[in-house]
C-alpha positions in Angstrom: 26.1 -8.8 -16.6 29.3 -11.0 -16.6 29.0 -14.8 -15.9 30.8 -14.3 -12.6 28.4 -11.6 -11.5 25.4 -13.6 -12.6 26.7 -16.6 -10.6 27.1 -14.5 -7.5 23.6 -13.1 -7.8 22.2 -16.6 -8.4 24.0 -17.8 -5.3 22.7 -14.8 -3.3 19.2 -15.7 -4.4 19.7 -19.3 -3.3 20.9 -18.2 0.2 18.0 -15.8 0.5 15.6 -18.5 -0.5 17.0 -20.8 2.2 16.7 -18.0 4.8 13.2 -17.2 3.6 12.1 -20.8 4.1 13.6 -20.9 7.5 11.7 -17.7 8.5 8.4 -19.1 7.1 9.0 -22.4 8.9 9.5 -20.6 12.2 13.2 -21.3 12.7 13.6 -17.5 13.2 10.9 -15.6 15.2 10.0 -11.9 14.8 12.9 -9.9 16.3 15.4 -12.7 16.0 18.8 -11.9 14.4 19.8 -13.8 11.3 23.4 -15.0 10.8 25.7 -12.2 9.8 27.4 -11.7 6.5 30.6 -13.3 7.6 28.8 -16.3 9.0 26.7 -16.8 5.9 29.8 -16.4 3.7 31.6 -19.1 5.6 28.6 -21.4 5.7 27.9 -21.2 2.0 31.5 -20.8 0.9 30.9 -17.5 -0.9 32.2 -14.0 -0.8 31.0 -11.6 1.9 29.5 -9.4 -0.9 27.3 -12.4 -2.0 26.0 -12.9 1.5 25.3 -9.2 1.8 23.3 -9.4 -1.4 21.3 -12.3 0.0 20.3 -10.2 3.1 19.5 -7.3 0.9 17.0 -9.4 -1.1 15.2 -10.3 2.2 15.2 -6.6 3.2 13.8 -5.5 -0.1 11.0 -8.1 0.3 10.2 -6.7 3.7 11.1 -9.8 5.7 14.0 -8.4 7.6 15.4 -5.0 8.7 19.1 -4.2 8.6 20.9 -1.7 10.8 24.5 -0.9 10.7 26.3 -2.7 13.5 23.2 -4.7 14.4 22.9 -7.1 11.5 19.6 -8.3 10.1 16.6 -9.1 12.2 13.3 -10.6 11.3 10.6 -8.0 11.1 7.8 -8.4 13.6 5.2 -6.6 11.4 2.6 -8.9 10.0 1.1 -8.0 6.6 -2.4 -6.5 6.6 -5.0 -8.7 5.0 -6.9 -6.3 2.8 -10.4 -7.8 2.1 -11.2 -6.0 -1.1 -14.8 -7.0 -1.5 -16.1 -7.0 2.1 -14.6 -3.6 2.9 -16.6 -1.9 0.1 -20.0 -3.4 1.0 -22.7 -0.8 1.7 -23.4 -2.6 4.9 -19.9 -1.6 6.0 -19.6 2.2 5.3 -23.4 2.6 5.3 -23.6 1.7 8.9 -20.9 4.2 9.8 -18.0 1.7 10.0 -14.7 2.6 8.4 -13.8 0.3 5.5 -10.7 -0.7 7.4 -12.7 -2.6 10.0 -13.2 -5.3 7.4 -9.5 -6.0 7.1 -8.1 -7.0 10.4 -8.0 -5.7 14.0 -5.3 -3.1 13.4 -6.9 0.2 12.6 -4.5 2.5 10.8 -3.7 6.0 11.9 -3.8 8.9 9.4 -0.7 10.9 10.3 -0.7 13.2 7.2 -3.8 14.7 5.5 -4.4 17.5 3.2 -7.6 18.6 1.4 -7.3 20.8 -1.6 -10.3 22.3 -3.4 -10.7 23.9 -6.8 -7.7 21.8 -8.1 -6.9 21.1 -11.7 -7.0 17.3 -12.1 -4.6 15.2 -14.1 -5.8 14.4 -17.5 -6.5 10.7 -16.8 -8.6 11.7 -13.8 -10.5 14.3 -15.9 -11.3 11.6 -18.4 -12.3 9.0 -15.9 -14.6 11.4 -14.0 -15.9 12.7 -17.4 -15.4 16.3 -16.2 -16.3 19.2 -18.4 -13.4 21.5 -19.7 -12.3 23.7 -16.8 -14.2 21.7 -14.1 -12.1 21.3 -10.9 -11.8 18.6 -8.3 -11.4 18.3 -4.6 -8.3 16.2 -3.7 -8.0 14.4 -0.4 -4.4 13.1 0.3 -3.6 10.9 3.2 -0.8 8.8 4.6 -1.7 5.7 6.7 0.4 4.3 9.4 0.0 0.9 11.2 2.1 0.2 14.3 4.2 3.2 13.6 5.0 2.0 10.0 3.8 3.9 6.9 1.9 1.4 4.8 0.0 3.5 2.2 -0.5 6.9 0.7 -3.8 7.7 -1.0 -5.2 10.5 -3.2 -8.9 10.7 -3.7 -10.3 12.9 -6.5 -13.9 14.0 -6.4 -15.8 16.5 -8.6 -15.7 19.9 -6.9 -19.2 20.7 -8.1 -20.5 17.6 -6.4 -18.8 17.9 -2.9 -18.5 21.7 -2.4 -19.6 22.7 1.0 -19.9 19.1 2.3 -17.9 17.3 5.0 -15.9 15.7 2.2 -14.0 18.9 2.0 -13.0 18.7 5.7 -10.2 16.7 7.2 -12.7 14.6 9.2 -15.5 13.3 7.0 -17.4 11.7 9.8 -18.7 8.1 10.4 -18.5 5.9 7.3 -16.1 8.2 5.5 -16.3 9.6 2.0 -18.8 7.0 0.8 -21.3 7.7 3.5 -21.0 11.4 2.8 -21.6 10.7 -0.9 -24.7 8.8 0.0 -25.8 11.9 2.0 -25.4 13.9 -1.2 -27.6 11.4 -3.1 -24.7 9.8 -4.9 -24.0 6.6 -2.9 -21.5 4.3 -4.5 -23.3 1.4 -6.2 -20.4 -0.1 -8.2 -16.7 -0.2 -7.9 -13.8 -1.0 -10.2 -10.3 -1.6 -9.0 -7.2 -1.8 -11.1 -4.0 -3.2 -9.6 -0.4 -3.2 -10.8 3.0 -3.4 -9.2 6.0 -1.2 -10.0 9.0 0.4 -8.5 8.3 3.5 -6.4 9.2 7.0 -7.4 11.7 8.8 -5.1 8.8 10.7 -3.5 6.8 7.6 -2.9 9.8 5.7 -1.4 10.4 8.7 0.9 6.8 9.0 2.2 6.6 5.3 2.8 10.1 5.0 4.2 10.9 2.2 1.7 14.1 0.8 0.4 14.5 2.0 -3.1 14.5 -1.5 -4.5 11.1 -2.6 -2.9 8.1 -2.5 -5.2 4.8 -0.8 -4.4 1.3 -1.9 -5.2 -0.6 0.8 -7.2 -4.3 0.3 -6.7 -6.8 2.7 -8.5 -10.4 2.4 -7.4 -13.3 4.2 -9.2 -16.6 4.5 -7.4 -19.8 4.8 -9.5 -23.3 5.9 -8.3 -26.5 4.1 -9.3 -26.7 6.2 -12.5 -23.3 5.0 -13.6 -21.6 8.4 -12.8 -18.0 8.1 -11.6 -18.0 10.1 -8.3 -14.6 9.3 -6.9 -11.2 8.0 -8.0 -8.9 6.8 -5.2 -5.3 6.2 -6.2 -3.4 4.2 -3.6 0.3 3.5 -3.3 0.9 0.6 -0.9 4.0 -0.9 0.5 4.0 -4.3 -1.2 5.5 -6.0 1.9 2.8 -4.6 4.2 -0.3 -6.0 2.4 -2.0 -9.2 1.3 -4.8 -8.5 -1.2 -7.6 -10.9 -0.3 -10.6 -11.2 -2.7 -13.3 -13.8 -1.8 -16.5 -14.2 -3.9 -19.0 -16.7 -5.2 -18.7 -18.4 -8.6 
Protein backbone atom coordinates (compact mmCIF):
# COMPACT_ATOMS: atom_id res chain seq x y z
CA UNK A 1 0.00 0.00 0.00
CA UNK A 2 1.45 3.39 -0.99
CA UNK A 3 1.56 6.24 1.53
CA UNK A 4 -1.03 8.11 -0.54
CA UNK A 5 -3.43 5.15 -0.60
CA UNK A 6 -2.92 4.62 3.12
CA UNK A 7 -3.69 8.27 3.84
CA UNK A 8 -6.87 8.09 1.75
CA UNK A 9 -8.00 4.96 3.58
CA UNK A 10 -7.25 6.56 6.96
CA UNK A 11 -9.27 9.61 5.97
CA UNK A 12 -12.13 7.39 4.81
CA UNK A 13 -12.07 5.66 8.18
CA UNK A 14 -12.20 9.03 9.96
CA UNK A 15 -15.20 10.13 7.87
CA UNK A 16 -16.91 6.78 8.50
CA UNK A 17 -16.24 7.14 12.25
CA UNK A 18 -17.85 10.56 12.27
CA UNK A 19 -20.92 9.32 10.44
CA UNK A 20 -21.13 6.27 12.70
CA UNK A 21 -21.11 8.52 15.76
CA UNK A 22 -23.82 10.68 14.24
CA UNK A 23 -25.99 7.63 13.56
CA UNK A 24 -25.50 6.29 17.09
CA UNK A 25 -26.27 9.74 18.53
CA UNK A 26 -29.54 9.84 16.62
CA UNK A 27 -28.67 12.61 14.21
CA UNK A 28 -29.78 10.24 11.45
CA UNK A 29 -32.83 8.07 12.03
CA UNK A 30 -33.54 4.70 10.39
CA UNK A 31 -34.39 5.34 6.76
CA UNK A 32 -32.69 8.75 6.66
CA UNK A 33 -30.39 9.45 3.76
CA UNK A 34 -26.75 10.28 4.55
CA UNK A 35 -24.87 13.03 2.72
CA UNK A 36 -23.82 11.86 -0.73
CA UNK A 37 -20.30 11.24 -1.98
CA UNK A 38 -19.94 14.70 -3.49
CA UNK A 39 -21.23 16.43 -0.37
CA UNK A 40 -18.92 14.43 1.89
CA UNK A 41 -15.96 15.05 -0.41
CA UNK A 42 -16.56 18.80 -0.32
CA UNK A 43 -17.20 18.85 3.43
CA UNK A 44 -13.98 16.98 4.27
CA UNK A 45 -11.87 18.28 1.36
CA UNK A 46 -11.16 14.81 0.00
CA UNK A 47 -11.54 13.01 -3.30
CA UNK A 48 -14.92 11.52 -4.18
CA UNK A 49 -13.31 8.07 -4.08
CA UNK A 50 -12.35 8.61 -0.43
CA UNK A 51 -15.92 9.60 0.44
CA UNK A 52 -17.17 6.52 -1.38
CA UNK A 53 -14.83 4.35 0.66
CA UNK A 54 -16.21 5.88 3.87
CA UNK A 55 -19.77 4.96 2.90
CA UNK A 56 -18.61 1.48 1.92
CA UNK A 57 -17.15 0.98 5.40
CA UNK A 58 -20.54 1.74 6.92
CA UNK A 59 -22.28 -0.55 4.45
CA UNK A 60 -19.92 -3.41 5.27
CA UNK A 61 -20.64 -2.85 8.96
CA UNK A 62 -24.36 -3.15 8.26
CA UNK A 63 -25.20 0.40 9.32
CA UNK A 64 -26.34 1.67 5.92
CA UNK A 65 -27.59 0.31 2.65
CA UNK A 66 -26.55 1.78 -0.67
CA UNK A 67 -28.48 1.73 -3.90
CA UNK A 68 -27.37 3.17 -7.20
CA UNK A 69 -28.98 6.55 -7.71
CA UNK A 70 -30.44 6.61 -4.19
CA UNK A 71 -27.33 7.17 -2.09
CA UNK A 72 -26.82 5.66 1.36
CA UNK A 73 -29.64 5.31 3.88
CA UNK A 74 -29.49 4.27 7.52
CA UNK A 75 -30.73 0.71 7.89
CA UNK A 76 -33.89 0.35 9.96
CA UNK A 77 -33.10 -3.22 11.05
CA UNK A 78 -32.17 -3.47 14.72
CA UNK A 79 -29.72 -6.25 15.66
CA UNK A 80 -31.13 -9.35 17.31
CA UNK A 81 -30.00 -9.73 20.93
CA UNK A 82 -29.16 -13.42 21.15
CA UNK A 83 -29.27 -14.47 24.81
CA UNK A 84 -26.96 -17.44 24.66
CA UNK A 85 -27.58 -18.89 28.13
CA UNK A 86 -31.30 -18.29 28.68
CA UNK A 87 -32.26 -19.71 25.28
CA UNK A 88 -30.67 -23.10 26.03
CA UNK A 89 -32.26 -23.63 29.45
CA UNK A 90 -34.35 -26.79 29.71
CA UNK A 91 -37.20 -24.68 31.07
CA UNK A 92 -37.26 -23.07 27.62
CA UNK A 93 -37.32 -25.93 25.10
CA UNK A 94 -38.59 -28.42 27.70
CA UNK A 95 -41.85 -26.50 27.94
CA UNK A 96 -42.30 -26.50 24.18
CA UNK A 97 -41.04 -22.97 23.59
CA UNK A 98 -38.68 -22.28 20.69
CA UNK A 99 -35.21 -21.20 21.80
CA UNK A 100 -35.78 -18.00 19.82
CA UNK A 101 -38.41 -16.75 22.28
CA UNK A 102 -35.60 -16.00 24.76
CA UNK A 103 -33.95 -13.56 22.35
CA UNK A 104 -36.41 -10.80 21.52
CA UNK A 105 -39.93 -10.36 20.23
CA UNK A 106 -39.02 -11.01 16.59
CA UNK A 107 -39.49 -14.68 15.81
CA UNK A 108 -37.53 -15.72 12.72
CA UNK A 109 -39.04 -17.43 9.72
CA UNK A 110 -37.38 -20.49 8.23
CA UNK A 111 -37.61 -19.92 4.50
CA UNK A 112 -35.27 -22.76 3.47
CA UNK A 113 -34.99 -26.19 5.06
CA UNK A 114 -33.60 -29.53 3.95
CA UNK A 115 -33.27 -32.74 5.94
CA UNK A 116 -30.85 -35.37 4.67
CA UNK A 117 -30.51 -38.80 6.24
CA UNK A 118 -27.75 -41.40 5.93
CA UNK A 119 -25.18 -38.69 5.15
CA UNK A 120 -21.42 -39.07 5.43
CA UNK A 121 -20.31 -36.43 7.97
CA UNK A 122 -17.27 -34.16 7.69
CA UNK A 123 -14.30 -35.53 9.59
CA UNK A 124 -14.46 -32.93 12.37
CA UNK A 125 -18.14 -33.78 12.96
CA UNK A 126 -17.35 -37.51 13.01
CA UNK A 127 -14.70 -36.92 15.64
CA UNK A 128 -16.82 -34.60 17.78
CA UNK A 129 -19.79 -37.01 17.77
CA UNK A 130 -17.40 -39.94 18.31
CA UNK A 131 -19.01 -41.90 15.48
CA UNK A 132 -17.88 -45.37 14.56
CA UNK A 133 -16.29 -45.87 11.13
CA UNK A 134 -19.02 -45.83 8.50
CA UNK A 135 -21.66 -44.41 10.86
CA UNK A 136 -23.89 -41.83 9.18
CA UNK A 137 -25.60 -38.65 10.32
CA UNK A 138 -28.85 -36.84 9.78
CA UNK A 139 -28.26 -33.26 8.63
CA UNK A 140 -30.82 -30.50 9.11
CA UNK A 141 -30.01 -27.32 7.11
CA UNK A 142 -32.02 -24.15 7.60
CA UNK A 143 -31.97 -20.49 6.64
CA UNK A 144 -33.53 -18.00 9.05
CA UNK A 145 -35.06 -14.69 8.01
CA UNK A 146 -36.15 -11.77 10.20
CA UNK A 147 -38.16 -8.90 8.74
CA UNK A 148 -37.44 -10.26 5.29
CA UNK A 149 -33.68 -10.22 5.89
CA UNK A 150 -31.59 -13.42 5.93
CA UNK A 151 -29.74 -13.43 9.24
CA UNK A 152 -28.39 -16.96 9.70
CA UNK A 153 -27.89 -20.35 8.11
CA UNK A 154 -27.49 -23.40 10.33
CA UNK A 155 -26.55 -27.05 9.83
CA UNK A 156 -27.33 -29.54 12.61
CA UNK A 157 -25.62 -32.93 12.58
CA UNK A 158 -27.11 -35.78 14.64
CA UNK A 159 -26.18 -39.50 14.75
CA UNK A 160 -28.45 -41.31 12.30
CA UNK A 161 -28.70 -44.33 14.59
CA UNK A 162 -30.03 -42.08 17.36
CA UNK A 163 -32.70 -40.13 15.44
CA UNK A 164 -33.86 -42.57 12.73
CA UNK A 165 -37.66 -42.70 12.53
CA UNK A 166 -38.13 -39.76 14.91
CA UNK A 167 -39.65 -36.33 14.16
CA UNK A 168 -36.10 -34.98 14.02
CA UNK A 169 -35.91 -36.40 10.50
CA UNK A 170 -38.95 -34.34 9.49
CA UNK A 171 -39.01 -30.69 8.46
CA UNK A 172 -41.22 -29.80 11.45
CA UNK A 173 -39.84 -31.30 14.65
CA UNK A 174 -42.75 -30.08 16.79
CA UNK A 175 -42.91 -27.95 19.97
CA UNK A 176 -39.54 -27.38 21.62
CA UNK A 177 -37.63 -28.34 18.49
CA UNK A 178 -34.70 -30.74 18.24
CA UNK A 179 -33.87 -30.67 21.95
CA UNK A 180 -37.37 -31.59 23.05
CA UNK A 181 -37.35 -34.49 20.60
CA UNK A 182 -33.95 -35.66 21.86
CA UNK A 183 -35.49 -35.65 25.34
CA UNK A 184 -38.30 -37.85 24.00
CA UNK A 185 -35.61 -40.27 22.82
CA UNK A 186 -34.01 -40.36 26.28
CA UNK A 187 -31.08 -38.13 25.33
CA UNK A 188 -32.09 -34.70 26.62
CA UNK A 189 -29.29 -32.16 26.37
CA UNK A 190 -27.75 -31.61 29.79
CA UNK A 191 -24.67 -29.61 28.82
CA UNK A 192 -23.71 -27.32 25.95
CA UNK A 193 -20.45 -25.99 24.57
CA UNK A 194 -20.32 -23.06 22.15
CA UNK A 195 -17.28 -22.00 20.15
CA UNK A 196 -17.35 -18.60 18.45
CA UNK A 197 -15.11 -17.04 15.86
CA UNK A 198 -15.39 -14.33 13.23
CA UNK A 199 -14.17 -14.60 9.65
CA UNK A 200 -14.94 -13.50 6.13
CA UNK A 201 -17.77 -15.43 4.45
CA UNK A 202 -17.31 -17.91 1.67
CA UNK A 203 -18.94 -17.02 -1.65
CA UNK A 204 -21.76 -19.46 -0.91
CA UNK A 205 -22.37 -18.05 2.58
CA UNK A 206 -22.40 -14.47 1.29
CA UNK A 207 -24.92 -15.44 -1.39
CA UNK A 208 -27.28 -17.26 1.00
CA UNK A 209 -27.17 -14.41 3.50
CA UNK A 210 -27.26 -11.68 0.83
CA UNK A 211 -24.14 -10.10 2.34
CA UNK A 212 -21.62 -7.68 0.90
CA UNK A 213 -18.45 -9.66 0.22
CA UNK A 214 -16.49 -7.54 2.73
CA UNK A 215 -18.79 -8.09 5.73
CA UNK A 216 -17.71 -10.65 8.30
CA UNK A 217 -19.81 -13.53 9.60
CA UNK A 218 -19.99 -15.02 13.07
CA UNK A 219 -19.29 -18.77 13.05
CA UNK A 220 -20.88 -20.35 16.11
CA UNK A 221 -20.54 -24.08 16.66
CA UNK A 222 -22.64 -25.56 19.47
CA UNK A 223 -22.32 -29.12 20.74
CA UNK A 224 -25.10 -30.62 22.87
CA UNK A 225 -24.27 -33.42 25.34
CA UNK A 226 -26.71 -35.70 27.16
CA UNK A 227 -26.42 -36.53 30.86
CA UNK A 228 -24.04 -39.40 30.09
CA UNK A 229 -21.67 -37.01 28.33
CA UNK A 230 -22.49 -38.22 24.83
CA UNK A 231 -22.43 -35.58 22.08
CA UNK A 232 -25.89 -35.84 20.50
CA UNK A 233 -25.93 -32.82 18.19
CA UNK A 234 -23.56 -30.35 16.58
CA UNK A 235 -25.12 -27.18 15.22
CA UNK A 236 -22.87 -25.06 13.00
CA UNK A 237 -24.32 -21.57 12.54
CA UNK A 238 -23.19 -18.85 10.15
CA UNK A 239 -24.57 -15.48 11.24
CA UNK A 240 -24.60 -12.05 9.65
CA UNK A 241 -22.33 -10.17 12.07
CA UNK A 242 -24.35 -6.97 11.59
CA UNK A 243 -27.60 -8.73 12.52
CA UNK A 244 -26.65 -10.01 15.97
CA UNK A 245 -25.53 -8.98 19.43
CA UNK A 246 -24.31 -12.02 21.39
CA UNK A 247 -25.51 -11.58 24.98
CA UNK A 248 -24.19 -13.84 27.78
CA UNK A 249 -25.32 -13.14 31.34
CA UNK A 250 -24.39 -15.42 34.25
CA UNK A 251 -23.49 -15.37 37.92
CA UNK A 252 -19.92 -15.23 39.18
